[in-house]
N, C-alpha and C positions, 0 to 999 in steps of 0.2 A: 603755110609753113610756120606762121607766128604762133598758132594755137598750141602745138606740142611744146614749144619753148616755154610758154607761159605756165603750163601745167608742171613742167620740171622745176621751174623757179619757185612756184608755190609749194611744192612738196619739200624742196630744200629749206624753205622758210619755216614750215611746220616742224620739220625735224630739228632745226636749230632752236626753235622755241621750246620743244620738249626737253632738249639737252640743258637749256638754260634753267628751266623750271626744276629739273632733277638736281642740278648743281645747287640751286638756292635751297631746296628742301634738305639736301645733305648737309649743307653748311649750317642750317638752322638746327638740325638734329645734333650735329657735332658740337655746336655751340651750347645746346642744352646740357649735354653730357659733360662738356668742359666746365660749365658754370656749376653743375652739381658736384663736380670733383673739387673745385676751388672754393665754392660757397658751402661751408659745412652747416648742416641743419642743427638745430638745438632742441633739447627736450628737458622739461622740468622734472625734478626728482619725484614730485607728487604724481607724475603721469605713468610711472612704471614701478614694478616690483623686482626685487633682486633675491638671489640666493648665493650663499658662499659654498664653493666647491669644497668637499671634505672627503676624508677617507672613511669608509664604513661598509656595511653589508647592504645588499639590495636583493629584493625578491621580485621575481616576475610573476604577475598575477593575471588571471582572467576574471572578468566581472560576471556576477550572477545576482539575482534578486532573492530575498529571503523573507521568512516570516517567523517570528518568535512564538513558540508554542510551549505549554507546560510539558516537562519531560514525561510526566505521568498524567494521563487524563482517562478517566473511566466513563464509558457511555452506558447509562442504564436504559435498557430497552424493556418494552412491555412483553411479559411472558405469555400473555393471553389476549384474545380479542376482548376489549373492554371499553370503558369510557372514563375520562378524568372526572373524579368526584370532588377532590379537594386538593389544593396546592398549599403545602405547609411551609415551604421555604422559597425565597426569591433568589435570583441570580446575585452573586456577591456575598451570600451568607456563608459563614464558616460552619462546617458540619463535622460532627464526630461519628466514629464508626458505630453503627446500630441505630442512628437517628433516622426517622422517617422523613422523606422529602415530599412525597405526595401520595394520595390514596386513589385507588381505582374502584370502579363499580364492578364487582366480581360476580354479580347475581347469575349471569348467563353461564359462566364457568362452574359456579357452584351447582347449578341445575344439572349440568352435564356430569358433574362428580356424583351427584345423587343417583342419576340414571345409571352410571357405571356400577354403583354400589348394588342396585337392584338386579342388574344383569349378572353380576358376580354371584349373588345369592341364588338366582335362578339356575345358573350353570352348576353351582355346587349341589343343588337339589337334583339336577339332571344326572350328575355323576353318581349320587347316592342311589337314585332309581336304577341306573344301569348296573350298578354293583349288586343291588337286590335281585334284579332280573337274572343276572349271571348266576348268583347263588341258587335261585329257584330253578333255573333251567338245568344247572349242574345236578341239583338234587333229584329233579324229575328224571333226567337221563340216567343218572346213576341207579335210581330205583328200577327203571326199566331194564337196565343192564343186569341187575341182580335177579330180576324175574327171568330174563333170558338164560342166565346161568342155571337157575333151578330147572327150567324146561329142558336145557341140554342134559342135565343130570338124569332127568326123568326119561328122556329119549334113549340115553345110554342104557338105562335099566331095561327099557322096552326092547332094545336090540338084543341084549343078553338073554332076556326071557324068551324071545322068539327063537333064538338059536337053541336054547335048552329044550324048548318045547318041540322043535323040529327034530332034534336028536332022539327025543323020547317017542317020536312018531305021532305027536298030537298036533303038529303045525305044518305049514307049507313054506316053501321058499319065498313066495309072494309076501308072506307076513314079515319075513326077515328083511326083504328089500324095502318094504314100506316103512318099517321101523328105522332102517338106516337112512332112508330119504328124509324122514322127518327130523332125524338127528342132524343131518347135513344142512338142511334148511335153517334149523335153529342156530347152528354155529355161524352160518353166513349172516343171519339177522343180528347175532351178537357182534360180529366183526363190523358190520355196517353201523351199528349203534355206537361202537367204540370210536370209529372214524368220525361220526357225527358229533360225539362229545368233544373230540380234539378240535374239529373245525369251529364248533360253536364257541369253545373257550377262546380260541385265537381271535375270532371275529369280535367277540364282546370285549376282549382286552384291548383290541385296536380302537374300538368305539370309545372305551373309557379313556384311553390315552389321548385320542383326539380331543375329547371333552376337557381333559386336564390341560392340554396345551392351550386350547381356547381360553380356559379359565386363567392360566398363567399370563396370557397376553392381556386379558382384561384387567388383571391385577396390576400388571406393569403399567398399563395406560392410566389406571387409577393413581398409582404412586407418582407417575410423571405429572399428572394433573394436579396432585396435591402439592408437589414441589413448586409448580407454576403458581398455584394459589398462594403459597407462602411467599414466593418472590414478588407477587403482585402488591405486597405492602410497600415496595419501592423504598428500601432503606439503604443508607450508605454503608459500604463494606469497609471503608477506611476513612480516616480524617482527611479533610481537604476543604476546598471552597467550591460552592455551586457556581459554575460558570454559565449554565443555561438550564432552563426548566420549561417544560411545556405547560403554559398557563391557560390553555383553552379548556376551561371547565365545561364538562358536558360533551366535549368532542369525542367522536368515536376513534379509538386507537386500535390498529391492527397488531397482531402478534409480530414482534421484532421491530416495531417502530420505536424511535428514540423518545425517551421521556425526560431525561436530565443528563447533565454532564458534571462530573466532579473532578477537579484538578488539584494537584499538589503544586502550589505556587512557590514552593521553596527551591525548586530547581527547574531549569528550562533547557530547551534544545532549539535548533533552528532548522526549518525545512527550506531548502533552496530549489531554485529552478534555473535552468540554463538551456540554451539552444542545443539541439542534438548535433549541430556542427562541431561542438566542443566535446562530444562524447568520448572521443579517443584520448583526450587529456584528463578526463575525469575518472578517478579510481578511489577505492577505499583507502583510508588512512592518510590521504594527502592533507597537508596543512591548509587551514583556512583562517581568514581574518574577517571578523564581523565588525562593521563600523556603525556606531550609534552616535550621531552628531559628530563630535570631535574625539570620541572615545573608541578605542579599538579593543576588541576581545578576541582571544585566540581559541582555536579549536581544531578538530580534524573531521574529515568525512567518515561517518560511521557506516553508511549504507547508500547504495545507488539503486534506484528503481530500474528494473529491467525493461519496463514498458515506456514507450514514447507516445505522448499525447499531444497532438497538434504541434509537432516538431519541438516539443519541450520535454526535457528529462528532469526528473525530480531526484533529490538526494537529501540526506539528513546530516547535520553537523552536530557533533558532540562537543559542548563547550568545556574549556578548562575551568572557567569560573561560572558555574551553573546558576549561582544565586546572586549575581551582580544586581545591585539595586536599580540599575537603569532598565533592566529587562521587564517587559510587560507582555501579557498575552496578546497575540495577534498583531504585535508591532511589526511594521515593515522595516527591513534593514537592508543595507548593501552587504553583499558577500563577495569576498575576493579570494579566489582559490590560487594557492601558490604552486606554480608549475616548476620553478627553478630558483635557486638561491646562489648568490656569489658573495664571497667575503673579501674584505679589504680592497674595495674598488673605489675609484673616484666617482662621487655622486653629487648631484645638484637637485635642489627642490624642483619638483615637476611644475610646469606652468604652460601657458599658451604659447610660449616661444618655441616649445618643442612640438613638432608637427607629426612625429611618429616615424619619419624616415631615418635611416641610419646615418646618412650624410646630410648635414644641414648647416645653416648659418645662424650664429647667435652673436650677441654683443657683450663684451667684457669691459668692466669699468677699469680705467687706467689713467691716473693723474687727472681726474676731472673730466675725462672723456669716455665715451662708449665706443670701443674699437671693434670693428667687424672681425669675426673669427669663424673659420670653418672647422667644424667638429664632427667626430664620429661617435655615435651613441650605441649603447647595447641594451641591456634589460631596462624595463621601466615598470612602475606601478603608480598608484594614485598619489604617492608622496615624493618619490625620487626617480631620477633618470640617471642611468650609468653613462659616464663619459669615458670612452676608450682612449681617445686622443683629442688634442686641441685645447684642453683646459687642464691646469694644474691645481692641486689642492691649495686652498687659501684664496684663490681668485674669486672675484665677485661677478656673477653673471646676471644679466637682465632676464627674468623669467616670464615677463608679460609679452604680449603680442607686439612684435616689431616689424611686421610684414611691410609696412609703408616705408621703412628705412632700409629695405633689403639691398638696395644698390648703393647705399652710402658706406664709405670706408670708415668714417668717424662721425660721431655725433657729440656736439658740445652739451655738457650737463649744466643746467642753470638751477638756481634755487628758487 
């Protein structure tokens, strides 16, 4: 009977020990919080940044990446299959309209041009021959037709003579029938010949027309090749700066392959890229801010690409100040697309203190102390955060990260 009593006593002791440990831990935790409440932490002014709340306008933005490009850039391509013979201008060279940038070896295209020339001459001769054949055939058939007409007249006379002779008693009915048969045969032969004349004329006219069409095609090919040969001189169509040129002398170039680029560096645009998740917020004419270091340039979205590549949507921004001296070709910039604007609101300089949630805690300077304040925020961008409640205009707010003091009500400010 002693054993069950000992187990019960032991269990009571363990339970009592757990309660005591729990009480001690609770007292320690409460003590820590009490000490934190009565012992105010301090922070030096050099350890944080501040911003003064003010009344102003704020723009809500979404971030995108961008690249500065010349507003106008002409790509000169090879009009023929050729090879680079000589490069006359290097990248960065200013060029005037009509100046040659590089030359191509056009020998293959020139040989093709000469070949077309001979083919055209051959086709012209073929057409002349067809016309002569048509004239000769028409003359021969027409002569035969005249002969047939004479024979018909002769047979008509023969029929009339046979009939007179029969009436006079010197002929027979068989003679009249034979003469009439000969006349009928001659008339049929003449009719057949006339049909043959018409068919022959139509056939030969079709042959001539086909030859003329083939000739016209060859002449068109020759003219197109001549234009390509003229373009193969690779000259600038307008003034600008050579931004790139194919310097591989002797390299084979296919028709349509790029040879050089000429840009007008007096005006620029920005091409941007953004995730397709933001596509519903992106539209033409929406305002945009381009940031180059600490400088901001304004513009608007001029076009949005309908295609999505690798979950990325491209768009173009037309700048208000296209010739700003900070703009450079292929410069990478930050693009901020403005989705909403609010006027005359309380705003504070954006910083690490603002975590993005609408309700959060910040610290406001008051009589040498940083006082904990719960605020409600609204729109935000890279410069400012809108404060809907909790802060008044003129108050100074700590904008740097204060997460390690988030449970402190006040912080002493030291110099």
